[in-house]
N, C-alpha and C positions, 0 to 999 in steps of 0.2 A: 781496403789492401791491408792486409797483416805484414808488420815491416817486422816484430821481432816474435821471435818463438822463444818461449822457455820451458821449464819442466813444468809449470801449471797448464799449458796447452796439451802438453802429451798425457798427463796424467786425469785431467777432466773426462768425467762421464758423460758423452756427449747423447746419450741416451734421451728424449724427450718424452719419454714413457714412464722414467723413474719417478716422476711424480704423481702419478694415477694411481689409486689404492689397487685396482686389479688390472690384469692384462700379463698374457705369456712372457712377455719379453720384459717387463717393467725391473727384473732384478739383475739384467745384463750390462754389463759395462761397454758401451760403445766407445771406439775410438772415434775419430773424426771421417775417416775414410767410413766407415760405417754408418756414420750419423748421416754423411754427404749420400750414401745409396739408400737409407732408409726413408729419409724426410724431404730431397730435394730432387727425387728421380720420380720417374711413373711408375716404377717397378713395383711389385705387388711382393709380398714376402715371399709368396710361393715360390716367385721369379729368381729372388736374391737365395734362397735355400738350393735352388736347381743349380747356381753356379759351381762348375766345378774348378776352374782356373780362373787365374785374376792378371793381368798383364796391367801395370799400372807404371806411365810416363810422368815425370816431374820434370819441371824447365825450370832451372833455378838462375836468376840474374843478379848477379855480383856487382855492387856498386864500392866506390872506393874515394876515398878524396880527403885531402890534406889542408888544414887551412896555414896559410903563410901569416907569420908573426910579425 
């Protein structure tokens, strides 16, 4: 579970193909959402390229605590 997001998370290239010597998409910078679509779904590249619109729902849970002194 991810507990802290920082600039490194948002600026990281999540493209797993970036280390390949050849490949059509190896030079593209992927954000985390594109990484999830490309590497953690059963979608083919053709399926992803055919997407016209995307709706993303993010559920955020906030926790707060204070320590008694």
